[in-house]
C-alpha positions as CSV (number, residue, x, y, z in Angstrom):
1,M,-21.3,6.2,1.0
2,S,-21.7,9.7,1.8
3,A,-20.2,11.9,-0.8
4,A,-17.0,13.7,-0.6
5,G,-18.5,16.8,-0.7
6,A,-20.6,16.3,1.9
7,R,-18.4,15.6,4.6
8,D,-18.9,17.8,7.6
9,Y,-15.4,17.9,8.1
10,W,-11.8,16.4,7.3
11,P,-9.2,14.7,9.4
12,T,-6.1,16.9,8.2
13,E,-5.5,18.1,11.6
14,A,-6.9,15.7,13.6
15,W,-9.7,12.8,13.6
16,Q,-12.9,13.0,15.3
17,T,-13.7,10.1,17.5
18,T,-17.6,9.2,18.3
19,P,-19.5,6.2,20.0
20,P,-19.8,3.5,17.5
21,E,-23.5,3.5,17.6
22,A,-23.6,7.2,16.4
23,V,-22.1,5.6,13.2
24,G,-24.4,2.5,12.6
25,M,-22.1,0.4,14.7
26,R,-23.0,-2.4,17.5
27,P,-20.6,-1.9,20.8
28,A,-21.1,-5.4,21.4
29,E,-19.6,-6.9,18.2
30,L,-16.8,-4.5,18.3
31,G,-16.4,-5.9,22.0
32,D,-15.6,-9.4,20.6
33,L,-13.3,-7.6,18.5
34,A,-11.6,-6.1,21.2
35,T,-11.3,-9.7,22.8
36,F,-9.7,-10.9,19.5
37,L,-7.2,-8.2,19.5
38,R,-6.0,-9.0,23.1
39,S,-5.6,-12.7,22.2
40,R,-3.3,-11.5,19.3
41,Q,-1.6,-8.4,21.0
42,R,2.0,-10.0,20.5
43,Q,1.2,-9.8,16.7
44,L,-1.0,-6.9,16.2
45,R,0.1,-3.2,16.8
46,G,-2.9,-1.0,16.1
47,V,-6.4,-0.9,14.9
48,V,-8.4,2.1,13.5
49,I,-11.9,1.9,12.3
50,V,-13.5,4.8,10.6
51,R,-17.2,4.7,9.9
52,R,-18.8,7.8,8.2
53,G,-15.7,9.9,8.4
54,R,-15.0,9.3,12.0
55,I,-13.0,7.0,14.3
56,A,-15.6,4.4,15.8
57,F,-13.1,2.1,17.6
58,E,-9.5,2.6,18.4
59,W,-6.8,-0.5,19.9
60,Y,-3.3,-0.5,20.5
61,G,-1.2,-3.4,21.6
62,P,1.3,-3.3,24.5
63,G,4.0,-0.6,24.4
64,C,2.1,0.7,21.3
65,R,0.5,4.3,20.9
66,A,-1.2,6.3,18.5
67,E,1.7,8.3,17.3
68,H,3.9,5.4,16.7
69,A,4.8,4.3,13.3
70,H,5.3,0.8,12.0
71,N,6.7,-1.0,9.1
72,V,3.4,-1.5,7.3
73,A,5.3,-4.0,4.5
74,S,3.5,-4.6,1.4
75,V,1.0,-1.7,2.2
76,T,3.8,0.3,0.5
77,K,2.9,-0.5,-2.9
78,S,-0.6,1.1,-2.7
79,V,1.1,4.0,-1.6
80,L,3.3,3.6,-4.7
81,S,0.5,3.5,-6.8
82,A,-1.1,6.6,-5.7
83,L,2.5,8.3,-6.2
84,V,2.2,6.9,-9.8
85,G,-1.1,8.2,-10.4
86,I,-0.2,11.6,-9.2
87,A,3.2,11.7,-11.5
88,I,0.8,10.6,-14.5
89,D,-1.6,13.3,-13.7
90,A,1.1,15.8,-13.7
91,G,2.9,15.1,-16.6
92,F,6.0,13.4,-15.1
93,I,4.9,9.9,-16.5
94,R,2.9,10.1,-19.9
95,S,0.7,6.5,-19.6
96,V,0.7,3.2,-17.8
97,D,1.4,1.8,-21.4
98,Q,4.9,3.4,-21.8
99,T,7.5,0.6,-21.8
100,V,9.8,0.1,-18.9
101,L,12.7,0.3,-21.0
102,E,11.9,3.5,-22.2
103,F,13.3,5.0,-18.4
104,F,16.1,2.8,-18.5
105,P,18.1,3.8,-21.9
106,E,21.6,2.5,-20.7
107,Y,20.0,-1.1,-19.7
108,V,20.8,-3.4,-23.3
109,P,18.7,-6.4,-23.1
110,A,19.7,-9.6,-24.8
111,A,18.2,-9.7,-28.5
112,D,16.1,-12.6,-27.8
113,E,14.3,-10.6,-24.9
114,L,11.4,-9.7,-26.5
115,Q,9.1,-9.6,-23.5
116,K,11.7,-7.2,-21.6
117,R,11.4,-4.8,-24.8
118,T,7.8,-4.8,-24.6
119,L,6.7,-5.0,-20.7
120,T,4.9,-1.7,-19.8
121,L,4.3,0.1,-16.6
122,R,0.8,-1.9,-16.5
123,N,2.6,-5.1,-16.2
124,L,4.3,-3.6,-13.2
125,L,1.2,-2.1,-11.7
126,T,-0.8,-5.3,-11.9
127,M,1.6,-8.0,-11.3
128,T,1.8,-9.5,-14.7
129,A,5.1,-8.9,-15.7
130,P,7.2,-12.4,-16.2
131,V,10.0,-13.2,-13.8
132,A,12.5,-15.4,-13.7
133,W,12.0,-17.2,-10.7
134,K,8.6,-19.0,-11.3
135,T,8.7,-21.9,-9.0
136,G,5.3,-21.4,-7.1
137,A,2.0,-20.1,-7.6
138,L,3.1,-16.6,-6.2
139,G,6.6,-17.2,-6.5
140,Y,9.5,-17.3,-4.2
141,E,11.8,-14.1,-5.1
142,P,15.2,-14.1,-4.2
143,L,14.8,-11.0,-1.8
144,D,17.8,-11.9,0.4
145,R,19.9,-12.0,-2.7
146,L,18.6,-9.0,-3.8
147,R,19.6,-6.7,-0.8
148,R,23.1,-7.9,-1.1
149,Q,23.3,-6.3,-4.6
150,P,25.2,-3.3,-5.2
151,D,22.4,-1.9,-7.8
152,W,19.2,-3.5,-7.1
153,V,17.9,-1.8,-10.2
154,Q,20.3,-3.3,-12.4
155,Y,19.1,-6.9,-10.6
156,A,15.4,-6.3,-11.0
157,L,15.8,-5.8,-14.7
158,D,17.8,-8.8,-15.3
159,L,15.1,-10.8,-13.2
160,I,12.0,-9.3,-14.7
161,G,10.6,-9.9,-18.4
162,R,11.2,-13.6,-19.0
163,G,8.5,-15.9,-19.2
164,E,4.6,-16.2,-19.9
165,R,2.6,-12.9,-18.7
166,R,0.2,-13.9,-16.1
167,F,-0.4,-12.9,-12.6
168,Q,2.4,-13.5,-10.3
169,Y,3.2,-11.4,-7.0
170,S,6.5,-9.7,-7.0
171,N,8.8,-6.9,-4.9
172,V,11.1,-6.6,-7.9
173,G,8.3,-5.2,-10.1
174,P,7.3,-2.3,-7.6
175,H,11.1,-1.3,-7.1
176,L,11.5,-0.6,-10.7
177,M,8.1,1.7,-10.5
178,S,9.9,3.7,-7.5
179,A,13.1,3.7,-9.6
180,I,10.9,5.2,-12.7
181,L,9.2,7.7,-10.3
182,A,12.3,8.7,-9.0
183,R,13.7,9.1,-12.6
184,T,11.1,11.0,-13.9
185,T,10.0,13.3,-10.9
186,G,13.7,14.1,-10.1
187,M,12.3,13.4,-6.3
188,S,12.5,9.8,-4.2
189,A,9.2,8.2,-3.8
190,R,9.7,9.4,0.2
191,E,9.8,12.9,-0.9
192,F,7.2,12.8,-3.5
193,A,5.0,11.4,-1.3
194,N,5.6,14.1,1.3
195,E,5.2,16.9,-0.7
196,R,2.2,15.7,-3.1
197,L,0.6,12.9,-0.8
198,F,1.0,12.9,2.7
199,R,1.3,16.8,3.7
200,P,-2.4,17.5,2.2
201,L,-3.8,14.8,4.0
202,G,-2.0,16.1,7.4
203,M,-0.1,12.8,7.2
204,R,3.4,12.7,9.1
205,Q,6.5,13.4,7.3
206,I,8.4,10.5,6.2
207,P,12.4,11.5,7.3
208,D,15.0,10.1,5.6
209,H,17.2,7.6,7.3
210,E,20.5,6.7,6.1
211,M,20.9,2.9,5.6
212,T,23.6,2.0,8.0
213,S,23.6,-1.6,6.3
214,F,21.4,-3.6,4.6
215,S,21.4,-6.2,7.1
216,V,17.8,-8.5,7.4
217,E,16.8,-6.3,10.2
218,N,17.5,-2.8,8.5
219,V,15.9,-4.0,5.4
220,F,12.8,-6.2,6.1
221,G,13.1,-6.3,10.0
222,K,12.6,-4.5,13.3
223,N,15.4,-1.8,12.5
224,V,13.5,-0.5,9.4
225,K,12.6,3.5,9.6
226,G,11.2,6.2,7.7
227,W,11.2,4.2,4.2
228,V,13.6,1.7,3.1
229,K,15.9,2.6,0.2
230,D,18.3,0.7,-1.7
231,P,22.2,1.4,-2.3
232,S,21.5,4.2,-4.8
233,G,19.0,5.9,-2.8
234,I,15.9,4.4,-4.4
235,N,13.1,3.7,-2.0
236,T,12.1,0.4,-1.9
237,G,8.4,-0.1,-4.0
238,G,7.3,-3.2,-2.8
239,W,7.7,-3.0,1.2
240,G,9.7,-0.6,4.0
241,L,7.3,2.1,4.5
242,T,6.5,3.1,8.2
243,L,2.7,4.7,9.2
244,T,0.9,5.3,12.0
245,P,-2.3,3.5,12.1
246,R,-4.2,7.2,12.1
247,D,-2.4,7.9,9.0
248,M,-2.9,4.5,7.3
249,A,-6.9,5.7,7.9
250,R,-6.0,8.6,6.3
251,F,-4.8,7.3,3.3
252,G,-7.5,4.7,2.9
253,F,-10.0,7.5,3.4
254,L,-8.5,9.4,0.5
255,Y,-9.5,6.4,-1.6
256,L,-12.7,5.8,0.0
257,N,-13.6,9.7,-1.3
258,R,-12.0,9.0,-5.0
259,G,-9.1,11.1,-4.5
260,T,-10.5,14.0,-3.2
261,W,-9.8,15.7,0.2
262,D,-11.4,18.6,1.7
263,G,-12.5,20.1,-1.8
264,A,-8.8,19.3,-3.5
265,T,-7.9,16.7,-6.1
266,V,-5.0,15.0,-4.9
267,I,-5.3,11.7,-6.8
268,P,-7.3,11.6,-9.7
269,P,-10.7,9.9,-9.7
270,T,-10.3,8.2,-12.9
271,W,-7.3,6.8,-11.3
272,I,-8.8,5.2,-8.1
273,D,-11.2,3.9,-10.4
274,E,-8.6,2.4,-12.7
275,S,-6.5,1.0,-9.9
276,T,-9.8,-0.5,-8.4
277,A,-11.8,-2.0,-10.7
278,P,-13.0,-5.6,-10.9
279,N,-10.6,-8.1,-13.0
280,P,-10.3,-12.1,-13.0
281,N,-6.8,-11.5,-10.8
282,A,-8.7,-9.7,-8.1
283,Y,-6.1,-7.5,-8.3
284,G,-5.6,-3.7,-9.4
285,Y,-2.8,-1.3,-9.2
286,Y,-1.1,-2.8,-6.3
287,W,-4.8,-3.1,-4.7
288,W,-6.4,-6.4,-3.5
289,L,-10.1,-6.5,-4.8
290,K,-12.7,-8.6,-2.9
291,T,-16.3,-9.4,-2.2
292,T,-17.3,-9.6,1.3
293,H,-21.0,-10.3,2.2
294,S,-22.0,-9.0,-1.2
295,T,-19.8,-5.7,-0.9
296,M,-17.0,-4.6,-3.3
297,S,-14.2,-3.8,-1.2
298,F,-10.3,-3.4,-2.1
299,A,-7.7,-3.4,0.5
300,A,-3.8,-2.5,0.7
301,A,-2.2,-5.6,2.5
302,G,1.1,-6.6,4.0
303,S,2.6,-9.6,5.5
304,G,1.6,-10.3,9.3
305,G,-1.8,-8.8,9.0
306,N,-1.0,-5.2,8.2
307,L,-4.0,-3.7,6.2
308,I,-6.0,-0.8,4.9
309,G,-9.3,-1.9,4.0
310,C,-11.7,0.4,2.2
311,V,-15.5,-0.6,1.7
312,P,-17.3,2.4,0.1
313,D,-20.7,1.0,0.2
314,Q,-20.4,1.1,3.7
315,D,-18.1,4.1,4.2
316,L,-15.9,2.1,5.9
317,V,-12.1,2.2,6.5
318,V,-10.4,-0.4,8.5
319,A,-6.2,0.3,9.3
320,I,-4.5,-2.3,10.9
321,A,-0.8,-2.2,11.8
322,A,1.0,-5.6,12.6
323,R,4.5,-6.7,13.1
324,V,6.0,-8.0,10.2
325,T,6.3,-11.7,9.6
326,M,7.2,-14.6,6.9
327,M,3.4,-15.9,8.3
328,N,1.0,-15.7,5.2
329,E,-1.8,-14.0,7.8
330,D,-5.0,-13.1,6.6
331,P,-5.4,-9.4,7.1
332,W,-9.0,-9.7,6.1
333,S,-10.1,-12.2,8.6
334,P,-10.8,-9.4,11.4
335,V,-12.8,-7.5,8.7
336,E,-15.3,-10.2,7.7
337,T,-15.3,-11.8,11.4
338,Y,-15.9,-9.0,13.7
339,I,-16.3,-5.5,11.6
340,L,-18.8,-6.0,9.0
341,P,-21.1,-7.9,10.9
342,A,-21.3,-5.1,13.4
343,I,-22.6,-3.0,11.1
344,E,-26.3,-2.2,11.8
345,T,-27.3,0.5,9.5
């Protein structure tokens, strides 16, 4: 990929667009992608492909425009990961090896809950924290019960830290991570992101929206706005952030450039490397890791097909905004089927 220092512009103010052939992509294959997207327009909201720092392809579904923000579901986790890296670099958090309960001194576990006492931030970030609802390969966590709780952090602490430490995908672990971020920085994840991440990249500032209720639609569905927060004002760590497709691409572009943006370090490169280092679980610090066509990539992925995919060797970022559903859509499928094959040089 191009070195960050060699970029001839940065999309802080606006993205530059280019014909796909100017950045080594075949228009015919991207035409096939457009046909596929039209067939899925009830599900997909917007797609932005950035190669060599410029938008080479952009598509929006009916009623959607570039400035529209969408609930990006679990892509939220990868944004939270970036915020943790920034907080560690700034000295708010000392290390990923600190124990979780260091940040919740008021919580007293049972005497026999050794796992809970030794649980670390690294366990939260890598989804290797034991959880109490182990009923399947990925687990079926009681999120509907969570939204009905007066204290989500207390509920999460009660659920987590029991059993075997192995990879198990979870949303309550990231919520604890968001609470830790708020306790250490004195700012909500939304406020910290606006100041330390979104503003330097020229991303839309996330507004604060009051939660008028904690109904399914307000917490998970069509009424999600800004960044969902719990009754205590803690932003949800596992879902609930809204982003535009172009801002999704900005965030991916930052990771593609190892945390550097227009000469400034927004996220330490070492954090990017740690977050995306290969491992047996194919999951870093809230980033999915993948090998496609012998090419290493990493992705922020969410239900319904939401995706920020980064392919460093190809200097490529793919942002896909989708309608959040409970269906297990593979967000990487369009990348493998249409986008990577369109790369010529």
